[in-house]
KOLVOKE-256538 format. One line per field, with one value per atom (N, C-alpha, C): residue in three letters; x, y, z; atom name. Coordinates in pm, whole numbers, m for minus. Layout:
res <- Ala:...
px <- X:...
py <- Y:...
pz <- Z:...
atom <- CA:...
//
This chain:
res <- Met:Met:Met:Thr:Thr:Thr:Asp:Asp:Asp:Ala:Ala:Ala:Arg:Arg:Arg:Thr:Thr:Thr:Thr:Thr:Thr:Pro:Pro:Pro:Ala:Ala:Ala:Ala:Ala:Ala:Arg:Arg:Arg:Ala:Ala:Ala:Thr:Thr:Thr:Tyr:Tyr:Tyr:Arg:Arg:Arg:His:His:His:Gly:Gly:Gly:Asp:Asp:Asp:Leu:Leu:Leu:Arg:Arg:Arg:Arg:Arg:Arg:Ala:Ala:Ala:Leu:Leu:Leu:Val:Val:Val:Glu:Glu:Glu:Ala:Ala:Ala:Gly:Gly:Gly:Val:Val:Val:Glu:Glu:Glu:Leu:Leu:Leu:Ala:Ala:Ala:Arg:Arg:Arg:Asp:Asp:Asp:Gly:Gly:Gly:Gly:Gly:Gly:Pro:Pro:Pro:Asp:Asp:Asp:Ala:Ala:Ala:Val:Val:Val:Val:Val:Val:Leu:Leu:Leu:Arg:Arg:Arg:Glu:Glu:Glu:Ala:Ala:Ala:Thr:Thr:Thr:Arg:Arg:Arg:Arg:Arg:Arg:Val:Val:Val:Gly:Gly:Gly:Val:Val:Val:Ala:Ala:Ala:Pro:Pro:Pro:Asn:Asn:Asn:Ala:Ala:Ala:Ala:Ala:Ala:Tyr:Tyr:Tyr:Arg:Arg:Arg:His:His:His:Phe:Phe:Phe:Ala:Ala:Ala:Asp:Asp:Asp:Arg:Arg:Arg:Gln:Gln:Gln:Ala:Ala:Ala:Leu:Leu:Leu:Leu:Leu:Leu:Ala:Ala:Ala:Ala:Ala:Ala:Val:Val:Val:Cys:Cys:Cys:Thr:Thr:Thr:His:His:His:Ala:Ala:Ala:Gln:Gln:Gln:Ser:Ser:Ser:Glu:Glu:Glu:Leu:Leu:Leu:Ala:Ala:Ala:Gly:Gly:Gly:Ala:Ala:Ala:Met:Met:Met:Arg:Arg:Arg:Arg:Arg:Arg:Ser:Ser:Ser:Leu:Leu:Leu:Ile:Ile:Ile:Asp:Asp:Asp:Leu:Leu:Leu:Pro:Pro:Pro:Thr:Thr:Thr:Leu:Leu:Leu:Ala:Ala:Ala:Asp:Asp:Asp:Pro:Pro:Pro:Val:Val:Val:Ala:Ala:Ala:Thr:Thr:Thr:Val:Val:Val:Arg:Arg:Arg:Ala:Ala:Ala:Arg:Arg:Arg:Met:Met:Met:Arg:Arg:Arg:Ala:Ala:Ala:Ala:Ala:Ala:Gly:Gly:Gly:Tyr:Tyr:Tyr:Ala:Ala:Ala:Tyr:Tyr:Tyr:Leu:Leu:Leu:Ser:Ser:Ser:Phe:Phe:Phe:Ala:Ala:Ala:Val:Val:Val:Glu:Glu:Glu:Glu:Glu:Glu:Ser:Ser:Ser:Gly:Gly:Gly:Leu:Leu:Leu:Phe:Phe:Phe:Arg:Arg:Arg:Thr:Thr:Thr:Ala:Ala:Ala:Tyr:Tyr:Tyr:Ser:Ser:Ser:Val:Val:Val:Pro:Pro:Pro:Gln:Gln:Gln:Glu:Glu:Glu:Leu:Leu:Leu:Arg:Arg:Arg:Arg:Arg:Arg:Ser:Ser:Ser:Leu:Leu:Leu:Asp:Asp:Asp:Pro:Pro:Pro:Pro:Pro:Pro:Thr:Thr:Thr:Glu:Glu:Glu:Gly:Gly:Gly:Ala:Ala:Ala:Glu:Glu:Glu:His:His:His:Thr:Thr:Thr:Ala:Ala:Ala:Phe:Phe:Phe:Ser:Ser:Ser:Leu:Leu:Leu:Leu:Leu:Leu:Asn:Asn:Asn:Ala:Ala:Ala:Leu:Leu:Leu:Leu:Leu:Leu:Asp:Asp:Asp:Glu:Glu:Glu:Leu:Leu:Leu:Val:Val:Val:Ala:Ala:Ala:Ala:Ala:Ala:Gly:Gly:Gly:Ser:Ser:Ser:Leu:Leu:Leu:Ser:Ser:Ser:Pro:Pro:Pro:Ala:Ala:Ala:Arg:Arg:Arg:Arg:Arg:Arg:Lys:Lys:Lys:Gly:Gly:Gly:Ala:Ala:Ala:Glu:Glu:Glu:Phe:Phe:Phe:Ile:Ile:Ile:Ala:Ala:Ala:Trp:Trp:Trp:Ser:Ser:Ser:Ala:Ala:Ala:Val:Val:Val:His:His:His:Gly:Gly:Gly:Leu:Leu:Leu:Ala:Ala:Ala:Ile:Ile:Ile:Leu:Leu:Leu:Leu:Leu:Leu:Leu:Leu:Leu:Asp:Asp:Asp:Gly:Gly:Gly:Pro:Pro:Pro:Leu:Leu:Leu:Arg:Arg:Arg:Glu:Glu:Glu:Leu:Leu:Leu:Asp:Asp:Asp:Pro:Pro:Pro:Ser:Ser:Ser:Ile:Ile:Ile:Ala:Ala:Ala:Pro:Pro:Pro:Asp:Asp:Asp:Thr:Thr:Thr:Ala:Ala:Ala:Glu:Glu:Glu:Arg:Arg:Arg:Leu:Leu:Leu:Leu:Leu:Leu:Glu:Glu:Glu:Ile:Ile:Ile:Ile:Ile:Ile:Glu:Glu:Glu:Leu:Leu:Leu:Gly:Gly:Gly:Leu:Leu:Leu
px <- 85:0:87:49:127:103:211:202:151:35:m25:63:148:232:340:372:481:429:297:241:229:294:286:142:102:m34:m61:44:26:m15:7:m36:m187:m261:m406:m445:m370:m397:m380:m276:m249:m362:m411:m517:m645:m662:m782:m761:m650:m630:m578:m524:m478:m326:m260:m114:m61:m121:m71:m78:m192:m205:m104:m85:10:152:187:322:342:240:252:266:188:199:338:391:527:628:608:696:689:569:553:632:625:699:850:893:1035:1078:994:1025:1023:928:919:1048:1105:1226:1353:1355:1482:1479:1364:1356:1343:1350:1324:1422:1547:1645:1613:1533:1500:1385:1317:1202:1255:1260:1314:1209:1183:1080:1105:1226:1254:1225:1262:1237:1087:1017:873:804:844:782:818:939:978:889:862:779:635:587:451:440:548:549:518:556:534:667:669:789:815:941:972:904:890:830:683:616:474:452:551:535:521:579:580:443:346:209:146:204:147:243:372:471:577:598:694:836:867:1001:998:1115:1126:1078:1103:1063:911:841:694:642:701:661:694:811:850:753:705:609:481:434:313:335:452:484:497:555:567:429:333:197:136:158:105:169:298:368:316:291:234:96:19:m113:m105:m9:7:48:136:177:57:m20:m139:m238:m250:m340:m300:m170:m122:m156:m146:m180:m330:m410:m556:m596:m536:m571:m535:m431:m391:m495:m585:m684:m818:m837:m969:m1019:m935:m980:m950:m905:m877:m1008:m1013:m1136:m1155:m1279:m1311:m1313:m1225:m1212:m1309:m1329:m1419:m1367:m1236:m1173:m1144:m1208:m1184:m1039:m971:m830:m747:m772:m698:m723:m845:m878:m796:m790:m717:m567:m517:m374:m337:m425:m400:m400:m485:m488:m361:m312:m187:m72:m64:45:36:m84:m101:m60:m101:m65:85:147:292:368:321:388:370:252:229:322:346:438:578:625:759:765:661:659:664:587:588:728:793:927:1024:1014:1105:1066:937:890:876:851:838:937:1064:1165:1175:1161:1168:1058:935:822:832:879:891:990:1105:1203:1144:1067:1009:902:829:721:769:895:949:1067:1055:1168:1148:1025:997:951:1030:999:857:809:676:567:589:491:496:611:622:541:543:464:315:272:131:94:189:159:125:161:132:m6:m69:m199:m308:m411:m524:m595:m651:m716:m842:m864:m989:m1099:m1222:m1334:m1324:m1332:m1323:m1182:m1082:m943:m893:m793:m736:m646:m642:m553:m408:m316:m175:m140:m19:25:20:57:60:m80:m174:m310:m376:m342:m392:m339:m210:m151:m224:m250:m323:m461:m530:m663:m658:m556:m543:m511:m428:m397:m521:m604:m729:m821:m816:m895:m847:m716:m663:m715:m722:m776:m922:m998:m1141:m1164:m1072:m1085:m1037:m978:m932:m793:m719:m585:m476:m507:m408:m472:m407:m464:m447:m538:m524:m389:m340:m212:m98:m98:9:m16:m137:m168:m94:m76:m13:129:152:284:318:227:257:277:210:224:368:437:575:669:644:728:711:585:558:608:583:625:778:844:990:1050:994:1048:1031:910:884:960:958:1028:1179:1228:1372:1414:1334:1367:1360:1261:1249:1376:1424:1544:1667:1677:1790:1787:1668:1655:1686:1652:1674:1814:1860:1983:2089:2057:2152:2214:2282:2352:2260:2131:2040:1999:2044:2013:2082:2183:2252:2193:2085:2023:1963:1979:1919:1769:1716:1574:1480:1521:1434:1423:1517:1517:1436:1428:1362:1218:1134:996:989:1075:1076:1122:1220:1266:1153:1077:965:859:828:727:769:896:944:940:977:970:827:733:592:541:588:550:604:727:788:712:674:596:464:399:270:282:385:405:437:501:541:433:325:218:134
py <- m121:0:124:220:344:430:482:573:708:751:876:995:981:1094:1119:1019:1034:1047:1045:1057:1202:1246:1387:1429:1538:1587:1619:1659:1700:1584:1456:1344:1346:1383:1392:1500:1610:1718:1667:1587:1534:1442:1357:1263:1336:1458:1534:1622:1605:1675:1816:1851:1988:2001:1900:1905:2019:2042:2151:2284:2312:2437:2445:2333:2332:2357:2300:2321:2466:2525:2666:2754:2725:2804:2791:2669:2650:2726:2721:2793:2944:2995:3138:3179:3097:3130:3122:3026:3019:3145:3188:3309:3432:3436:3551:3567:3455:3460:3475:3416:3411:3445:3491:3525:3403:3419:3308:3192:3219:3111:3014:3060:2976:2879:2898:2812:2683:2578:2448:2341:2254:2153:2065:2020:1929:1996:2122:2193:2218:2245:2265:2138:2023:1897:1864:1899:1874:1954:2079:2163:2114:2062:2012:1877:1800:1671:1554:1564:1454:1416:1299:1255:1344:1369:1456:1415:1284:1239:1279:1302:1339:1472:1558:1690:1681:1578:1570:1536:1504:1486:1622:1727:1861:1957:1934:2023:1939:1969:1889:1903:2023:2048:2172:2211:2326:2454:2466:2585:2600:2489:2494:2544:2499:2549:2698:2737:2878:2964:2913:2989:3013:2912:2928:3027:3022:3116:3257:3269:3398:3461:3381:3431:3478:3400:3439:3569:3583:3705:3827:3811:3922:3959:3857:3882:3957:3920:3989:4135:4159:4295:4378:4324:4396:4417:4318:4333:4447:4462:4574:4707:4713:4837:4865:4760:4779:4827:4769:4808:4954:5003:5142:5240:5193:5280:5280:5182:5161:5281:5335:5440:5581:5595:5728:5806:5930:6008:6051:6069:6126:6277:6344:6489:6559:6687:6765:6771:6774:6779:6636:6588:6451:6425:6525:6508:6487:6565:6550:6412:6363:6230:6122:6127:6024:6036:6157:6174:6122:6141:6086:5934:5875:5729:5679:5753:5716:5716:5822:5831:5720:5691:5587:5451:5422:5293:5282:5390:5389:5372:5440:5428:5287:5227:5090:4992:5016:4932:4937:5058:5073:5018:5037:4986:4834:4772:4627:4577:4647:4606:4603:4703:4713:4617:4610:4532:4383:4350:4210:4184:4211:4205:4067:3961:3827:3800:3836:3816:3909:4032:4127:4074:4025:3970:3850:3769:3649:3684:3792:3832:3856:3893:3925:3834:3707:3616:3510:3492:3385:3446:3435:3504:3483:3356:3334:3398:3407:3474:3624:3677:3820:3859:3774:3804:3807:3716:3713:3837:3889:4005:4128:4128:4242:4232:4115:4097:4162:4217:4270:4155:4179:4072:4024:3893:3840:3859:3840:3862:3773:3833:3758:3736:3767:3746:3868:3844:3953:4039:4166:4256:4231:4260:4266:4412:4434:4572:4652:4589:4658:4693:4601:4631:4736:4739:4844:4980:4984:5108:5155:5063:5099:5154:5092:5139:5280:5309:5442:5547:5510:5603:5631:5529:5549:5643:5635:5727:5871:5888:6022:6078:5991:6035:6074:5991:6018:6147:6179:6300:6424:6404:6517:6565:6486:6527:6475:6374:6313:6298:6354:6346:6205:6161:6029:6013:6121:6112:6081:6143:6119:5992:5942:5818:5699:5698:5585:5562:5444:5409:5467:5546:5608:5504:5388:5284:5233:5226:5177:5279:5405:5510:5516:5519:5527:5403:5286:5162:5154:5192:5186:5273:5391:5482:5426:5378:5328:5197:5107:4980:5002:5098:5127:5172:5259:5301:5183:5096:4979:4893:4868:4785:4854:4985:5059:5052:5056:5048:4907:4806:4668:4618:4635:4570:4665:4792:4888:4974:5079:5164:5231:5246:5311:5221:5094:5007:5056:5140:5198:5333:5372:5500:5501:5611:5627:5598:5502:5467:5585:5684:5800:5886:5870:5950:5881:5749:5673:5717:5738:5781:5913:6007:6135:6118:6030:6001:5944:5853:5793:5898:5983:6087:6181:6217:6309:6242:6115:6044:6040:6007:5999:6136:6241:6377:6408:6368:6392:6316:6190:6113:6184:6227:6295:6420:6498:6622:6591:6479:6446:6384:6340:6276:6379
pz <- 0:0:0:m82:m90:32:87:201:151:199:153:181:284:320:216:134:37:m106:m125:m259:m298:m407:m447:m473:m413:m432:m577:m650:m789:m879:m835:m916:m936:m826:m837:m936:m936:m1031:m1173:m1194:m1326:m1371:m1281:m1317:m1358:m1305:m1339:m1463:m1531:m1656:m1644:m1527:m1504:m1514:m1563:m1562:m1647:m1762:m1847:m1773:m1713:m1638:m1526:m1454:m1343:m1390:m1505:m1558:m1602:m1663:m1703:m1579:m1476:m1353:m1292:m1293:m1242:m1329:m1460:m1550:m1529:m1501:m1475:m1350:m1246:m1124:m1147:m1228:m1262:m1338:m1432:m1509:m1419:m1327:m1238:m1157:m1117:m1034:m1116:m1237:m1309:m1456:m1507:m1648:m1736:m1868:m1961:m1948:m1913:m1903:m1789:m1693:m1578:m1606:m1719:m1753:m1814:m1733:m1773:m1742:m1837:m1818:m1696:m1678:m1567:m1433:m1420:m1294:m1276:m1385:m1375:m1330:m1385:m1344:m1199:m1158:m1018:m924:m960:m874:m870:m983:m988:m917:m921:m854:m943:m1071:m1165:m1229:m1291:m1361:m1481:m1515:m1630:m1759:m1784:m1909:m1920:m1808:m1811:m1882:m1877:m1939:m2090:m2151:m2296:m2355:m2271:m2320:m2353:m2298:m2317:m2386:m2374:m2435:m2504:m2632:m2709:m2656:m2605:m2555:m2466:m2419:m2330:m2399:m2530:m2603:m2606:m2611:m2612:m2479:m2369:m2238:m2227:m2274:m2268:m2349:m2462:m2543:m2465:m2393:m2312:m2199:m2138:m2031:m2087:m2206:m2274:m2294:m2342:m2362:m2231:m2124:m1993:m1945:m1965:m1922:m1997:m2127:m2203:m2150:m2110:m2054:m1922:m1838:m1710:m1732:m1827:m1858:m1905:m1998:m2046:m1933:m1843:m1730:m1639:m1617:m1534:m1599:m1732:m1802:m1792:m1808:m1798:m1659:m1557:m1420:m1393:m1458:m1436:m1490:m1576:m1637:m1564:m1475:m1416:m1338:m1250:m1159:m1208:m1333:m1383:m1402:m1357:m1374:m1519:m1556:m1687:m1673:m1745:m1734:m1829:m1805:m1890:m2034:m2048:m2180:m2227:m2333:m2381:m2416:m2470:m2506:m2381:m2277:m2152:m2091:m2106:m2053:m2122:m2255:m2330:m2304:m2297:m2272:m2133:m2036:m1903:m1907:m1989:m2005:m2071:m2169:m2235:m2136:m2055:m1957:m1854:m1806:m1705:m1760:m1883:m1943:m1965:m2010:m2031:m1900:m1797:m1668:m1612:m1633:m1587:m1659:m1788:m1866:m1805:m1776:m1718:m1577:m1499:m1362:m1362:m1453:m1464:m1500:m1592:m1634:m1517:m1429:m1316:m1203:m1174:m1059:m1090:m1216:m1258:m1372:m1344:m1450:m1514:m1436:m1491:m1591:m1556:m1647:m1766:m1744:m1854:m1958:m1913:m2007:m2080:m2009:m2069:m2171:m2146:m2237:m2379:m2392:m2525:m2560:m2522:m2539:m2646:m2694:m2790:m2922:m3029:m3155:m3206:m3207:m3264:m3179:m3048:m2963:m2983:m3017:m3043:m3166:m3268:m3387:m3352:m3268:m3229:m3148:m3073:m2988:m3070:m3199:m3285:m3349:m3340:m3403:m3319:m3383:m3307:m3236:m3117:m3043:m3114:m3113:m3166:m3063:m3105:m3015:m2893:m2776:m2651:m2601:m2685:m2644:m2566:m2481:m2404:m2492:m2460:m2531:m2490:m2580:m2547:m2519:m2469:m2446:m2576:m2686:m2815:m2862:m2847:m2891:m2803:m2673:m2586:m2629:m2664:m2714:m2839:m2930:m3053:m3022:m2926:m2890:m2833:m2752:m2693:m2799:m2895:m3004:m3088:m3108:m3180:m3102:m2969:m2886:m2905:m2920:m2945:m3077:m3178:m3307:m3292:m3221:m3204:m3126:m3035:m2955:m3029:m3147:m3227:m3191:m3111:m3069:m3160:m3240:m3329:m3466:m3567:m3701:m3757:m3844:m3905:m3977:m4036:m4108:m4013:m3894:m3796:m3715:m3720:m3647:m3707:m3838:m3905:m3853:m3796:m3745:m3610:m3549:m3420:m3311:m3326:m3224:m3214:m3328:m3325:m3261:m3285:m3227:m3076:m3033:m2889:m2816:m2874:m2809:m2802:m2910:m2912:m2802:m2781:m2680:m2540:m2509:m2373:m2349:m2448:m2431:m2422:m2499:m2492:m2354:m2292:m2156:m2061:m2079:m1992:m2000:m2119:m2136:m2077:m2095:m2037:m1884:m1827:m1681:m1630:m1709:m1665:m1693:m1815:m1860:m1912:m1922:m1975:m1868:m1907:m1811:m1711:m1743:m1648:m1533:m1535:m1420:m1293:m1309:m1193:m1153:m1222:m1194:m1053:m984:m852:m864:m786:m796:m779:m704:m683:m808:m902:m1025:m1135:m1128:m1235:m1262:m1160:m1190:m1266:m1230:m1300:m1445:m1464:m1600:m1684:m1624:m1694:m1728:m1633:m1655:m1769:m1771:m1875:m2012:m2017:m2145:m2196:m2109:m2150:m2195:m2131:m2171:m2310:m2337:m2468:m2576:m2547:m2644:m2672:m2565:m2580:m2666:m2642:m2720:m2865:m2889:m3025:m3111:m3047:m3125:m3200
atom <- N:CA:C:N:CA:C:N:CA:C:N:CA:C:N:CA:C:N:CA:C:N:CA:C:N:CA:C:N:CA:C:N:CA:C:N:CA:C:N:CA:C:N:CA:C:N:CA:C:N:CA:C:N:CA:C:N:CA:C:N:CA:C:N:CA:C:N:CA:C:N:CA:C:N:CA:C:N:CA:C:N:CA:C:N:CA:C:N:CA:C:N:CA:C:N:CA:C:N:CA:C:N:CA:C:N:CA:C:N:CA:C:N:CA:C:N:CA:C:N:CA:C:N:CA:C:N:CA:C:N:CA:C:N:CA:C:N:CA:C:N:CA:C:N:CA:C:N:CA:C:N:CA:C:N:CA:C:N:CA:C:N:CA:C:N:CA:C:N:CA:C:N:CA:C:N:CA:C:N:CA:C:N:CA:C:N:CA:C:N:CA:C:N:CA:C:N:CA:C:N:CA:C:N:CA:C:N:CA:C:N:CA:C:N:CA:C:N:CA:C:N:CA:C:N:CA:C:N:CA:C:N:CA:C:N:CA:C:N:CA:C:N:CA:C:N:CA:C:N:CA:C:N:CA:C:N:CA:C:N:CA:C:N:CA:C:N:CA:C:N:CA:C:N:CA:C:N:CA:C:N:CA:C:N:CA:C:N:CA:C:N:CA:C:N:CA:C:N:CA:C:N:CA:C:N:CA:C:N:CA:C:N:CA:C:N:CA:C:N:CA:C:N:CA:C:N:CA:C:N:CA:C:N:CA:C:N:CA:C:N:CA:C:N:CA:C:N:CA:C:N:CA:C:N:CA:C:N:CA:C:N:CA:C:N:CA:C:N:CA:C:N:CA:C:N:CA:C:N:CA:C:N:CA:C:N:CA:C:N:CA:C:N:CA:C:N:CA:C:N:CA:C:N:CA:C:N:CA:C:N:CA:C:N:CA:C:N:CA:C:N:CA:C:N:CA:C:N:CA:C:N:CA:C:N:CA:C:N:CA:C:N:CA:C:N:CA:C:N:CA:C:N:CA:C:N:CA:C:N:CA:C:N:CA:C:N:CA:C:N:CA:C:N:CA:C:N:CA:C:N:CA:C:N:CA:C:N:CA:C:N:CA:C:N:CA:C:N:CA:C:N:CA:C:N:CA:C:N:CA:C:N:CA:C:N:CA:C:N:CA:C:N:CA:C:N:CA:C:N:CA:C:N:CA:C:N:CA:C:N:CA:C:N:CA:C:N:CA:C:N:CA:C:N:CA:C:N:CA:C:N:CA:C:N:CA:C:N:CA:C:N:CA:C:N:CA:C:N:CA:C:N:CA:C:N:CA:C:N:CA:C:N:CA:C:N:CA:C:N:CA:C:N:CA:C:N:CA:C:N:CA:C:N:CA:C:N:CA:C:N:CA:C:N:CA:C:N:CA:C:N:CA:C:N:CA:C:N:CA:C:N:CA:C:N:CA:C:N:CA:C:N:CA:C:N:CA:C:N:CA:C:N:CA:C:N:CA:C:N:CA:C:N:CA:C:N:CA:C:N:CA:C:N:CA:C:N:CA:C:N:CA:C:N:CA:C:N:CA:C:N:CA:C:N:CA:C:N:CA:C:N:CA:C:N:CA:C:N:CA:C:N:CA:C:N:CA:C:N:CA:C:N:CA:C:N:CA:C:N:CA:C:N:CA:C
//
């Protein structure tokens, strides 16, 4: 008879068909702590409590698990941006309202990069998932950071603050600027920047983007 005290609880999870979800969750925590290089199938199965071979019923290899974790990380990033917009007041000036939404979303993007650096690095680590992140969301699907940016730029056009002619390609310019600062803060020379200066740097960058649109 098997000793219940030594039977991995995760085996029951596997029997109920939840192993894929459990492995992705384990992979997300690995990425949160160590970025994309930390997402390893064997370690994920160890954390879940199943034999390494069990993972191959759901993921062909480590890259497949990383792709799923990449998608989850992109979703968490977009979720942080969406949450930053929830409590923003609607101002009398529609243009001021949309510009405040743009700034809040941009600041949330940078905050996520700094506070969840492992997930942020993972979100942009798998080429095929990056291509999908540029696609508009299908009905019922969650937005990505890029699609949220596009929606906000369209709001600027609707409010009369951005002309249709200048709208074309504006998403790439705005995203490049904010993402570039994020990478400089994480992995570039600005990682040594005094933490008290970083928020002001972010605010000034977002102001420059706003003025340039």
